[in-house]
N, C-alpha and C positions, 0 to 999 in steps of 0.2 A: 469215304475216309479210310486212311491206311493206318495200320498199326506200325508204330515206330518207337525206338528208344532214343532219348535225348541225352547227349553227352554234356559235360559241364560247359564246354565252349559253345555248343549249339544253343543251350537253354539261355545262357547269358546273352548271346547275340540276339535271340528272339526277344528277350526282355528289352534290350536297348532299342531294337527296331520298332517294337510294338508300343512302347510307352508314350510317344508323342500322340499317337492316334487315340489314346485312351484318356484324354483329358476329361475327367468326370464332369458331366454337365450339371449335376445336381448336388445338393447336400443330402445327408442321410437323416430322414425322419425316424422316429423310434417310439414304439408303444409296447409295454408289457401287456400280456393277455392271459386270460384263463378261458379255456374252451370246455364247455360243460359236457358231462357224460351224456350219451344218447345212443339208443339202438345197440346196446351191448358194448359200446366204445367207452374208454376210460376218460375221466376228466383229466385235462392236461394244462400245465402251466408253462408259459414260455414268453416269447417276444416276437415282434414283427419290425423289420427294418424296411424302409420304403423311400423312393425318391421324393424330394421336395425342393421347391424354389424359395421357401421361406428364408429369411435372413436373421432369424432369432439367434441369440448367443448359444453356441454349442456347449454341451456338458459331457463329462466322461461317464460312460456306462460300462459296467463289467469289471471295474477296478477293485482290487483287494490287496492285502499285504504282499501277495505273491505276483499277481499279474497286473500289467498296465491295462487300462480300459480303452475304449474308442470314443471319439468325439461325435456326438449325435445331437439331434434336435427333438427332444421329447414332445409328442403330441403336435408336431408341426402338421400343416395341411399337406395331404398327399398331392403329388403332381397330377394334373389332369391327364386323361388318356388311359389306355389299357396297357398294363405292364406284365411281362412274363413273371411267372411265379416260381420261386425256388424254395424247396422245403428241405430242412437240414435235420440230420439224425446224429446225435452225439455217441461217443464210445462208452465202453464199460466204465461205470463210475463217474462219467462226465455229466455235463449239463448244457443248457441252451446257450450259455455264455461262451463255450469253448471255441467256437468258430465265429465269434462276433467280429473279429478282424476281417474275415472274408465277407460276412453278411453286410458290414458297413460299406465296403467297397463295391459290392454288387448293387446295393441300393443307390449309391452315388452314380452308378452306371445305368440306372433305369429299371432295376429289378425289384420286385417285392419279395422279401425273404422272411420266411417263418421258421422258427426253431422252438422245440419244446423239450421238456424233460420226460424221459421214458420211466414211468413208475417201476421201482424195483431194481433198476440198473443205473440210477442217477446218483449224484453226489449226496452223501449222507443218507441214502436210501437204497442200499444194495442188500436185498434180501432174497433168499431162495424162495420164500413163500410166494412172492410176486414176480421176481425176476426170472424164475425158471420158465415162465411162459413167454419165451422169446418170440413166438408167433404173434404176440400182441404188439410187438414193436412196429412191424409194417402197418398193422391196423391203426396205430397211433398216427402215422403219417397220412394215411388215407382219410382218417377222421379230420385232420387239419385241413386237408384239401377240400373236403365236403363242407366243413364248417365255414371256411372263408368264402367259398363259392356261393354259399347261401346267405351270407351276412351282408345286408344292404350297406353297411359301412365300408365293405371291401369289394364286394362283387362288381360294382361299376368300374373298378380300376384294375381288374385282373383280366389278363388274356389267358383264359383257361384252355386254349388250344396249345399253349406253350408252357409246360410244366416240367421242371427238372428236380430230381432228388439228389442231394449230396450227403454223403456220410463218411465219418471217420471211424476206423477200427471196427468195432461192433456195429457202429452206425453205417459203415460201408457194407457190411453183411446185410443190414436192413435195406439199404438202397438196392442191392442186387436182388433181394427177395421181391421187392416191388417191381423190379424189371422182369421177373419171371424165373429166377433161379429157384431150385427146389432142394430142400435139406434132406439128407439121409443120415440119421443118427448112427446107423450101423457102420456106415462109411467113416463117420467122424470118430466113432469108438476105435476103429482099426487104426486111424491116423494117430490117435492119442497113445495107442499102444506102441506105435513105431516112434513117435516124437513126443514123449511125455513132457519135454521141456517147453513145448509151445505155450504161449500165453493164452491162446484160445482154450487149451485143455485145462489150464488152471481155472479159467473163468467158468467153464462148464462144471467143474468140480465144485467151485464155490457156490454157484447158483443151483446145483443139483439138476441140471438140464437133462431131460430125457430119461429120468428115473422110472417113469410110469409108461406103460404101453400106450395109453391114451395120449400122453404128451408127445410121444414119438410120432404118433399118427397125425397130430395137429401140426407138428413141425414139418411134416412131409407134404402138407396141403399146398395148393397153388395160391399164393398170396399176391399175385401180379395185380397191379393197378393200371388199367388200360388208359387212364387219363395222363399217365406220366410218359413224357416223350423222350427223356434222356436220363442217364444216371451217371454220377461221378463218385468214384471210390478213392478215398484218401487212406492209403496204407492199411488195407483190409486185414482183419483177422477172422478166423473161422471159415475161410473160403473153401478149405478142403472137404468140408461137409456137403458142398453142393454137388449134385450129380452132373457129370459131364454133359449128358444129353440135354439137361435143362439149360445149362450155360450156352451150349451151341445153338439152342432154339431162341435165344433172346433176340428180339426183332427191333430194338431201339438202339440208338447210338450210346456207347458207354466209353467213358474216359477213366483210365486207371492210373493213379499217381502213386508210386511207391517211394518210401523213404530209402535214400541211397546208402546210408550208413549201415554197416553190418549189424544184424540183430538176430541172434540164434532163437530168441523167443517169438519173433515175428519175421522170419526170413522172407525177404522179398521174392526170392526164387520159388519158394514153396507156397506163399500166400498170394500176393499179387500175380506172381508168375503162373500160378495155377489158373487164375482167371484168363490170362493171356493165352494159355495153352488151349483153352476150350471155347472162349468167346468167338463169335464170327469175326474174321480178320478184316472184312471190308467195312465194318461199322464200329471198330474199336480203336482207340488211341491209347498208347502206353507211354508213360514218362517215368523215368527213374530220376528222382530229384537228388542230385549230388549234395552231400553235406547234411541232408535231413535225417533226423531220427524219427521214431514213431511219435514222439511228443512235440516235434517241431510244428505240428499242425495245431497246437494249443497257442494261447496268446503269448506275447512277449513277456518275459520275466523281468521283474525289477531287480536292481542290484541286491546281492545277498539273499535273494529269494531261495536259491538252492540250499543255503545254510539253514534258513528258517524251516524249510520242508524237511530237511534231514534231522533237525532237532525234534520236530514234531513226530515224524514217522521215519525211522531209519530206512534208507533206500529210496525214499520219495524225492530226494534231490535230483534224481535222474530226469524228472519232469522238466527241469530247466536246462538240461544239457543237450546241445546239438552235436553234430558230427565231430567237430574239433574246436579248439579255441579260436580258430580263424573264421569260423562260420558265424554269420550274423542272422538271427532268426527273422529280423525284419526283412532282410534280403530274400530269405526263403519264402516268406509270406508274399512278397511282391512277385516273385517268380511264379508261385502258385496262382495268384490272382490273375496274372497275365495269361497263363496257360488256360485257366478256366474261362476267362472272357473270350479268348480265341476260340475255344471249343463251343461255347454258347452262341457266339456270333456266327460260327460256321454252320450251326444248325439252322439259324434264321436264313442264311444265304441259300442253303440247300433246299429249304422249303419253298 
């Protein structure tokens, strides 16, 4: 696989050409789940999307006054056969619903998708006491994989030789950690001195990450999960804390998607671009998604949602803003879905 940047014209052309071949063969089944704590791993709350041929009435999941939900079939029968597993990691202050739009389409295409809340860095649960232990985030994803693989309700339907991790923002950092990237807090401290405006630096300060020597040592450990065969990064933050050597040593395919709209707090040139500078060229794909902002990877916003957010917390209205007034978030989502399905199916072809 080759590293490349996709222009507006190229990405739209790829979308138009690819769409007919991606007629989703299934509906999306859905179950909320709780994964119990075990062997030092945290209890986790989340959801699983999966392919189904059931024809039960679909219902919306994930909707709230701000975001539209996705149409799924709760507790439908999973499609027979073994399906690739995708595990998702949300960003700072996010939750398992954030990439439900992507999970639903992957399920319709034949994938089992699991997403969970990371304690201490999730919606209404952002605390330094728990969230500072960022090294536990990759462990959460590994815990999900182990739990589903050992669960008789899911294990007969999983192809555990085909596992991908997808993350957004801090979730993308989590995904790269699972791929083999190693964190160096001294390096990150230097970056924050040079670029105090970075959102990653603000997050580190809020969570009090790396304040203790023992915490810095734990952040530097190897958290690679050998069961994971590919990683996808959606507009990563905190990338510059990774050591170049650890990035260059990653031996699985990685796709990096950057938000194309300028953002001094999460500059694509210095965050996603840092990955591209150091990841192996022959196993990395890079896409600059024109018109996308960092929050374009969240669900579609309802009319007047930005006003509601702004009234609740001044500044939060940005969550519903994309690159410009002419940009449609649903189009950005479809482009992202197409890129990811292309990437995942290329892995299957290569194997």
